[in-house]
Backbone as JSON, one array per atom type, in Angstrom:
{
  "sequence": "XXXXXXXXXXXXXXXXXXXXXXXXXXXXXXXXXXXXXXXXXXXXXXXXXXXXXXXXXXXXXXXXXXXXXXXXXXXXXXXXXXXXXXXXXXXXXXXXXXXXXXXXXXXXXXXXXXXXXXXXXXXXXXXXXXXXXXXXXXXXXXXXXXXXXXXXXXXXXXXXXXXXXXXXXXXXXXXXXXXXXXXXXXXXXXXXXXXXXXXXX",
  "N": [[131.16, 71.22, 76.04], [129.52, 73.24, 78.26], [126.29, 74.56, 78.78], [125.28, 77.53, 80.21], [122.76, 77.71, 82.57], [119.78, 79.58, 82.42], [119.01, 81.92, 84.89], [116.4, 82.0, 87.4], [113.75, 84.41, 87.3], [114.18, 87.35, 89.24], [112.56, 87.42, 92.3], [110.02, 89.44, 93.85], [109.64, 91.26, 96.94], [107.04, 90.22, 98.68], [105.54, 91.06, 101.08], [106.49, 93.71, 101.31], [105.64, 94.81, 98.89], [102.88, 94.59, 99.25], [102.54, 96.35, 101.38], [103.21, 98.75, 100.1], [101.1, 98.91, 98.3], [99.05, 99.21, 100.13], [99.6, 101.77, 101.17], [99.11, 103.29, 98.89], [96.34, 102.85, 98.29], [95.28, 103.78, 100.68], [96.01, 106.46, 100.72], [94.93, 107.51, 98.29], [92.49, 106.29, 97.82], [90.23, 103.69, 96.69], [89.07, 103.92, 94.09], [90.53, 105.91, 92.74], [93.06, 104.89, 92.54], [94.99, 103.41, 90.25], [95.76, 100.43, 88.3], [98.17, 100.79, 86.99], [99.32, 102.74, 88.62], [99.68, 101.19, 90.91], [101.45, 99.14, 90.06], [103.69, 100.67, 89.46], [104.34, 101.82, 91.97], [104.7, 99.54, 93.5], [106.75, 98.36, 92.21], [106.64, 96.29, 90.34], [105.64, 94.28, 87.49], [102.54, 94.38, 85.61], [101.62, 91.71, 84.94], [102.96, 90.3, 86.99], [101.77, 91.39, 89.24], [99.1, 90.52, 88.92], [99.53, 87.77, 89.03], [100.5, 87.4, 91.61], [98.68, 88.66, 93.34], [96.14, 88.65, 92.26], [93.34, 90.36, 90.73], [92.74, 93.97, 90.8], [90.68, 94.46, 92.68], [90.79, 92.16, 94.29], [93.36, 92.41, 95.3], [92.95, 94.75, 96.79], [91.18, 93.81, 98.72], [92.9, 92.13, 100.15], [94.66, 94.04, 101.07], [93.0, 95.5, 102.83], [92.49, 93.56, 104.78], [95.1, 93.2, 105.76], [95.54, 95.77, 106.72], [93.63, 96.06, 108.83], [94.7, 94.31, 110.62], [96.99, 95.5, 111.38], [97.68, 98.62, 111.22], [95.05, 99.36, 111.83], [94.39, 97.96, 114.11], [94.2, 98.91, 116.68], [91.72, 99.53, 117.77], [90.4, 97.07, 118.14], [92.16, 95.93, 119.97], [91.8, 97.61, 122.18], [89.13, 97.08, 122.86], [89.37, 94.43, 123.58], [91.14, 94.45, 125.73], [90.45, 96.34, 127.67], [88.51, 96.81, 130.69], [85.87, 97.71, 130.67], [83.16, 98.96, 128.58], [83.12, 101.73, 128.35], [85.75, 102.45, 129.06], [87.1, 101.12, 127.03], [86.16, 102.33, 124.62], [86.9, 104.96, 125.11], [89.72, 104.72, 125.2], [90.09, 103.79, 122.57], [89.3, 106.03, 121.01], [91.14, 107.94, 121.84], [93.53, 106.76, 121.02], [93.02, 106.69, 118.32], [93.25, 109.38, 117.67], [96.0, 109.65, 117.7], [96.88, 107.66, 115.86], [95.53, 108.37, 113.47], [96.76, 110.7, 112.71], [99.4, 110.21, 112.37], [102.51, 110.91, 110.99], [103.91, 109.03, 109.57], [102.42, 107.6, 107.79], [99.57, 107.68, 105.48], [96.85, 109.92, 106.33], [94.03, 109.53, 108.6], [91.57, 106.86, 108.43], [91.81, 103.92, 106.6], [89.71, 102.09, 106.13], [87.49, 103.64, 106.55], [87.72, 105.73, 104.7], [88.59, 104.83, 102.15], [86.77, 103.98, 100.19], [85.39, 106.18, 99.36], [83.43, 108.01, 97.07], [83.31, 105.82, 95.39], [82.73, 103.72, 92.64], [82.55, 101.05, 92.42], [80.56, 98.66, 93.35], [80.78, 96.3, 94.92], [83.13, 96.68, 96.38], [82.58, 99.0, 97.86], [80.37, 98.1, 99.37], [81.54, 96.03, 100.84], [83.3, 97.38, 102.58], [81.44, 98.95, 103.89], [79.97, 96.96, 105.19], [81.91, 96.02, 106.94], [82.25, 98.25, 108.59], [79.68, 98.37, 109.69], [79.73, 95.99, 111.13], [81.65, 96.62, 113.05], [80.23, 98.55, 114.5], [78.24, 96.92, 115.56], [79.75, 95.35, 117.28], [80.57, 97.32, 119.11], [78.05, 98.0, 120.14], [77.22, 95.56, 121.3], [79.1, 95.27, 123.34], [78.57, 97.55, 124.91], [75.92, 97.01, 125.64], [76.29, 94.77, 127.22], [77.51, 95.92, 129.45], [75.46, 97.56, 130.34], [73.53, 95.64, 131.03], [74.85, 94.38, 133.11], [74.96, 96.31, 134.98], [77.03, 98.13, 135.03], [76.9, 100.38, 133.39], [74.36, 102.94, 133.41], [70.9, 101.99, 133.73], [69.15, 103.19, 131.92], [70.59, 103.63, 129.62], [71.01, 103.76, 126.1], [72.06, 101.3, 124.15], [72.39, 100.99, 121.33], [72.21, 103.62, 120.29], [74.35, 104.84, 121.63], [76.49, 103.35, 120.68], [76.37, 104.03, 117.96], [76.82, 106.77, 118.14], [79.47, 106.76, 119.08], [80.75, 105.5, 116.93], [80.24, 107.42, 114.96], [81.75, 109.57, 115.9], [84.32, 108.48, 115.7], [84.49, 108.07, 112.9], [84.19, 110.71, 112.05], [86.5, 111.83, 113.16], [88.43, 110.6, 111.58], [87.91, 111.75, 109.05], [88.36, 114.45, 109.65], [91.06, 114.34, 110.28], [92.12, 113.79, 107.76], [91.52, 116.18, 106.63], [93.31, 117.81, 107.82], [93.36, 118.19, 110.6], [95.01, 118.35, 113.78], [96.89, 116.12, 115.92], [96.51, 116.92, 118.57], [94.14, 118.4, 118.4], [92.31, 116.41, 117.63], [92.54, 114.74, 119.84], [91.31, 116.33, 121.72], [88.72, 116.26, 120.74], [88.15, 113.56, 121.22], [88.15, 113.54, 124.03], [85.99, 115.25, 124.55], [83.93, 113.74, 123.45], [83.86, 111.58, 125.2], [82.98, 112.8, 127.49], [80.35, 113.03, 126.93], [79.43, 110.51, 127.25], [77.56, 108.28, 129.39], [78.21, 108.19, 132.9], [79.95, 105.57, 134.6], [78.34, 103.34, 136.86], [78.5, 102.9, 140.44], [79.29, 99.82, 141.34]],
  "CA": [[130.83, 72.6, 76.41], [128.28, 73.31, 79.03], [125.49, 75.77, 78.57], [124.86, 78.13, 81.49], [121.31, 77.79, 82.68], [119.23, 80.91, 82.72], [118.51, 82.01, 86.26], [114.98, 82.34, 87.58], [113.55, 85.85, 87.48], [114.28, 87.78, 90.63], [111.24, 87.6, 92.88], [109.88, 90.66, 94.64], [109.3, 91.08, 98.36], [105.59, 90.34, 98.69], [105.04, 91.94, 102.15], [106.8, 95.11, 101.0], [104.73, 95.21, 97.81], [101.55, 94.76, 99.84], [102.59, 97.6, 102.15], [103.17, 99.86, 99.15], [99.72, 98.99, 97.81], [98.26, 99.75, 101.23], [99.81, 103.21, 101.21], [98.46, 103.89, 97.73], [94.88, 102.83, 98.48], [94.97, 104.61, 101.86], [96.17, 107.87, 100.36], [94.14, 107.97, 97.15], [91.21, 105.62, 97.72], [90.17, 102.56, 95.74], [88.7, 104.31, 92.73], [91.56, 106.75, 92.12], [94.32, 104.16, 92.44], [94.93, 102.56, 89.05], [96.7, 99.3, 88.25], [99.49, 101.34, 86.63], [99.84, 103.35, 89.85], [100.09, 100.11, 91.81], [102.66, 98.47, 89.56], [104.8, 101.62, 89.6], [104.7, 101.95, 93.38], [105.11, 98.24, 94.01], [107.95, 97.96, 91.51], [106.43, 95.02, 89.65], [104.86, 94.38, 86.26], [101.13, 94.01, 85.75], [101.46, 90.25, 85.06], [103.41, 89.87, 88.32], [100.73, 91.79, 90.2], [97.97, 89.61, 88.78], [99.93, 86.43, 89.46], [100.73, 87.37, 93.05], [97.58, 89.2, 94.14], [94.86, 88.65, 91.56], [93.03, 91.66, 90.15], [92.81, 95.12, 91.7], [89.72, 94.29, 93.77], [91.31, 91.12, 95.18], [94.48, 93.04, 96.0], [92.4, 95.68, 97.78], [90.65, 93.01, 99.83], [94.04, 91.71, 100.97], [95.15, 95.26, 101.72], [92.11, 95.81, 103.95], [92.75, 92.57, 105.83], [96.39, 93.53, 106.36], [95.38, 97.03, 107.44], [92.92, 95.89, 110.1], [95.56, 93.54, 111.52], [98.18, 96.29, 111.72], [97.37, 100.0, 111.56], [93.71, 99.5, 112.37], [94.14, 96.99, 115.18], [94.14, 99.54, 118.01], [90.36, 99.47, 118.3], [90.14, 95.71, 118.61], [92.95, 95.74, 121.19], [91.16, 98.34, 123.27], [87.93, 96.34, 123.25], [89.77, 93.16, 124.19], [91.98, 94.6, 126.92], [89.88, 97.21, 128.7], [87.5, 96.08, 131.46], [84.5, 98.19, 130.44], [82.93, 99.57, 127.27], [83.53, 103.14, 128.42], [87.21, 102.49, 129.03], [87.55, 100.66, 125.72], [85.9, 103.34, 123.6], [87.76, 106.1, 125.42], [91.06, 104.38, 124.72], [90.05, 103.72, 121.12], [89.25, 107.38, 120.44], [92.42, 108.61, 122.12], [94.54, 106.17, 120.15], [92.7, 107.11, 116.96], [93.83, 110.71, 117.49], [97.42, 109.44, 117.42], [97.04, 106.86, 114.65], [95.01, 109.05, 112.29], [97.6, 111.84, 112.36], [100.79, 109.76, 112.34], [103.12, 111.33, 109.72], [104.57, 107.9, 108.91], [101.53, 107.0, 106.8], [98.45, 108.58, 105.15], [96.0, 110.3, 107.46], [92.71, 108.95, 108.7], [91.38, 105.41, 108.45], [91.6, 103.36, 105.27], [88.39, 101.44, 106.04], [86.47, 104.7, 106.52], [87.84, 106.68, 103.59], [89.1, 104.31, 100.87], [85.72, 103.76, 99.2], [84.68, 107.42, 99.08], [83.21, 108.22, 95.64], [83.65, 104.57, 94.7], [81.65, 103.23, 91.78], [82.58, 99.59, 92.45], [79.59, 98.37, 94.4], [81.25, 95.25, 95.82], [84.14, 97.26, 97.28], [81.87, 99.92, 98.75], [79.55, 97.32, 100.29], [82.41, 95.27, 101.74], [83.76, 98.29, 103.63], [80.26, 99.32, 104.68], [79.67, 95.81, 106.06], [82.92, 95.99, 108.0], [81.92, 99.32, 109.54], [78.48, 97.94, 110.43], [80.16, 94.96, 112.06], [82.29, 97.31, 114.16], [79.17, 99.14, 115.33], [77.58, 95.83, 116.28], [80.65, 94.99, 118.38], [80.44, 98.38, 120.12], [76.74, 97.89, 120.78], [77.19, 94.37, 122.17], [79.92, 95.55, 124.52], [77.83, 98.5, 125.74], [74.75, 96.32, 126.19], [76.77, 93.9, 128.29], [77.74, 96.75, 130.64], [74.15, 97.98, 130.83], [72.91, 94.48, 131.65], [75.55, 94.03, 134.36], [74.87, 97.43, 135.91], [78.19, 99.02, 134.96], [76.33, 101.6, 132.84], [72.99, 103.15, 133.9], [69.87, 101.17, 133.08], [68.51, 103.93, 130.84], [71.51, 103.81, 128.49], [70.59, 103.15, 124.84], [73.3, 100.76, 123.57], [72.52, 101.24, 119.89], [72.49, 105.04, 120.07], [75.68, 105.14, 122.13], [77.42, 102.74, 119.73], [76.38, 104.85, 116.74], [77.5, 108.02, 118.49], [80.91, 106.5, 119.15], [81.19, 105.27, 115.56], [80.21, 108.7, 114.24], [82.92, 110.34, 116.35], [85.5, 107.85, 115.11], [84.5, 108.37, 111.47], [84.44, 112.14, 111.91], [87.91, 112.07, 113.44], [89.18, 110.18, 110.4], [87.77, 112.77, 108.01], [89.02, 115.68, 110.07], [92.5, 114.11, 110.14], [92.44, 113.96, 106.34], [91.38, 117.61, 106.34], [94.42, 118.54, 108.42], [93.3, 118.35, 112.06], [96.21, 117.87, 114.45], [96.72, 115.11, 116.97], [95.96, 117.58, 119.77], [92.74, 118.74, 118.14], [91.51, 115.19, 117.67], [92.51, 114.28, 121.23], [90.28, 117.13, 122.39], [87.43, 115.69, 120.3], [87.96, 112.31, 121.95], [87.78, 113.84, 125.42], [84.63, 115.8, 124.54], [83.01, 112.63, 123.2], [83.73, 110.76, 126.4], [82.16, 113.55, 128.47], [78.96, 112.79, 126.56], [79.09, 109.15, 127.68], [77.08, 108.18, 130.77], [79.21, 107.74, 133.87], [79.75, 104.23, 135.12], [77.74, 103.31, 138.18], [79.27, 102.24, 141.48], [78.72, 98.48, 141.59]],
  "C": [[129.5, 72.61, 77.13], [127.58, 74.63, 78.78], [125.02, 76.28, 79.93], [123.34, 78.27, 81.52], [120.88, 79.22, 83.03], [118.65, 80.92, 84.13], [117.02, 82.33, 86.3], [114.85, 83.85, 87.75], [113.59, 86.2, 88.97], [112.87, 88.02, 91.18], [111.2, 88.88, 93.7], [109.5, 90.3, 96.08], [107.8, 91.31, 98.5], [105.07, 91.22, 99.82], [105.31, 93.42, 101.88], [105.88, 95.63, 99.9], [103.32, 95.44, 98.34], [101.48, 96.05, 100.65], [102.52, 98.81, 101.23], [101.78, 100.02, 98.55], [98.81, 99.58, 98.88], [98.38, 101.26, 101.28], [99.08, 103.91, 100.07], [96.94, 103.96, 97.91], [94.47, 103.75, 99.64], [95.01, 106.09, 101.49], [95.15, 108.33, 99.33], [92.76, 107.34, 97.04], [91.22, 104.54, 96.65], [90.02, 103.04, 94.31], [89.85, 105.03, 92.02], [92.92, 106.07, 91.98], [94.22, 103.17, 91.29], [95.93, 101.4, 89.16], [98.1, 99.81, 87.89], [100.13, 102.06, 87.81], [100.43, 102.26, 90.76], [101.38, 99.45, 91.33], [103.88, 99.37, 89.68], [105.27, 101.7, 91.04], [105.24, 100.66, 93.96], [106.37, 97.72, 93.33], [107.84, 96.62, 90.81], [105.63, 95.26, 88.38], [103.41, 94.02, 86.53], [100.94, 92.5, 85.81], [101.9, 89.72, 86.42], [102.38, 90.22, 89.38], [99.56, 90.82, 90.14], [98.31, 88.2, 89.28], [100.03, 86.34, 90.98], [99.49, 87.73, 93.85], [96.21, 89.07, 93.5], [94.6, 90.03, 90.98], [93.05, 92.76, 91.22], [91.89, 94.95, 92.91], [90.23, 93.25, 94.78], [92.5, 91.64, 95.97], [93.97, 93.96, 97.1], [91.84, 94.92, 98.98], [91.77, 92.54, 100.75], [94.63, 92.89, 101.73], [94.31, 95.58, 102.96], [92.35, 94.84, 105.1], [94.07, 92.87, 106.54], [96.3, 94.8, 107.2], [94.71, 96.83, 108.8], [93.73, 95.08, 111.1], [96.78, 94.33, 111.96], [97.77, 97.69, 112.16], [96.01, 100.16, 112.24], [93.39, 98.62, 113.56], [93.96, 97.62, 116.56], [92.74, 99.47, 118.61], [90.03, 98.11, 118.86], [90.92, 95.43, 119.9], [92.29, 96.41, 122.38], [89.93, 97.58, 123.77], [88.27, 95.05, 123.98], [90.43, 93.35, 125.55], [91.37, 95.44, 128.02], [88.7, 96.53, 129.4], [86.06, 96.51, 131.19], [84.4, 98.81, 129.05], [83.4, 101.02, 127.26], [85.04, 103.28, 128.33], [87.73, 102.11, 127.66], [87.34, 101.71, 124.65], [86.75, 104.58, 123.85], [89.18, 105.88, 124.93], [91.1, 104.37, 123.2], [90.09, 105.11, 120.49], [90.56, 108.12, 120.67], [93.53, 108.06, 121.22], [94.28, 106.51, 118.68], [93.29, 108.49, 116.67], [95.31, 110.63, 117.13], [97.6, 108.76, 116.07], [96.63, 107.63, 113.4], [95.88, 110.22, 111.85], [99.08, 111.48, 112.3], [101.42, 110.13, 111.0], [103.79, 110.2, 108.96], [103.7, 107.25, 107.84], [100.4, 107.98, 106.47], [97.54, 108.8, 106.35], [94.65, 109.58, 107.42], [92.73, 107.44, 108.69], [91.07, 104.89, 107.05], [90.2, 102.79, 105.12], [87.28, 102.48, 105.93], [86.52, 105.47, 105.21], [88.12, 106.07, 102.22], [88.03, 104.12, 99.81], [84.89, 105.01, 98.95], [84.6, 107.62, 97.56], [83.54, 106.98, 94.81], [82.45, 104.09, 93.89], [81.63, 101.71, 91.7], [81.75, 99.12, 93.64], [80.12, 97.35, 95.41], [82.26, 95.79, 96.84], [83.47, 98.15, 98.31], [81.08, 99.14, 99.8], [80.4, 96.54, 101.27], [82.91, 96.15, 102.88], [82.59, 98.73, 104.51], [79.9, 98.2, 105.65], [80.66, 95.72, 107.21], [82.64, 97.07, 109.04], [80.68, 98.98, 110.35], [78.83, 96.89, 111.47], [80.84, 95.58, 113.28], [81.27, 97.94, 115.09], [78.46, 98.07, 116.15], [78.44, 95.37, 117.46], [80.57, 96.03, 119.49], [79.14, 98.2, 120.9], [76.68, 96.71, 121.74], [77.97, 94.61, 123.45], [79.21, 96.52, 125.47], [76.64, 97.82, 126.41], [75.14, 95.41, 127.36], [76.97, 94.7, 129.59], [76.44, 97.28, 131.21], [73.49, 96.83, 131.6], [73.55, 94.12, 132.99], [75.54, 95.17, 135.36], [76.07, 98.36, 135.91], [77.79, 100.38, 134.39], [74.89, 101.73, 133.3], [71.96, 102.39, 133.07], [69.21, 101.87, 131.9], [69.38, 104.15, 129.62], [70.99, 103.08, 127.25], [71.84, 102.62, 124.14], [73.49, 101.07, 122.09], [72.9, 102.69, 119.62], [73.91, 105.39, 120.51], [76.75, 104.54, 121.22], [77.51, 103.58, 118.46], [77.05, 106.2, 116.99], [79.01, 107.83, 118.48], [81.5, 106.25, 117.77], [81.23, 106.55, 114.74], [81.39, 109.58, 114.63], [84.18, 109.8, 115.7], [85.61, 108.18, 113.61], [84.77, 109.85, 111.22], [85.89, 112.5, 112.18], [88.78, 111.69, 112.25], [89.11, 111.25, 109.32], [88.48, 114.05, 108.39], [90.55, 115.54, 110.0], [92.92, 114.31, 108.69], [92.34, 115.42, 105.92], [92.43, 118.46, 107.05], [94.37, 118.74, 109.92], [94.54, 117.74, 112.7], [95.86, 116.79, 115.47], [96.06, 115.73, 118.21], [94.49, 117.93, 119.59], [91.85, 117.51, 118.21], [91.47, 114.59, 119.07], [91.46, 115.04, 122.02], [88.89, 116.65, 122.01], [87.14, 114.41, 121.07], [87.52, 112.57, 123.38], [86.36, 114.4, 125.5], [83.6, 114.69, 124.33], [82.81, 111.81, 124.46], [82.97, 111.48, 127.51], [80.68, 113.37, 128.18], [78.49, 111.39, 126.95], [78.5, 109.18, 129.09], [78.2, 107.69, 131.7], [78.91, 106.31, 134.3], [79.19, 104.3, 136.53], [78.68, 102.63, 139.17], [78.63, 100.9, 141.76], [79.55, 97.73, 142.61]]
}
């Protein structure tokens, strides 16, 4: 008589589980999303979550990395593909108006909003460092155009980078407060009117 071997436990779809965690953190923020919320939404047990992703903070770190490579990648693409800083930031803001109000996922930007009212210092600082890094990229790109004569010599790269970052962050918050795609597109156009015009080189 042969004994039937017990089958291995059915494994879950890791990318789908990660996407579900992304939606939870994006919608509710890091602090308000509990492990029990995550296991319920991801359809896995707490031991399975810890085995696959580590603790909540480690899972969130993976979520952020996945987010910036997918939903949040439009800014990096604009900077890489557009010939000038002005064109890149203009495209970024216009695409943010679309991305931040897309009904297929939570509103706004996860990197901007997920650590609001967060008491976990490491999480808050990690997102702050990422936002500072983005500003540094904006500034470097603007400075390059000033140095090459594409933007006027009197342009302040740091101030213009911070202005652009402030608009982007404000658009994220306004999207979460209910602003429409059209309203945010108008904000993007107003912001670009505040940019210095490119010089004829």
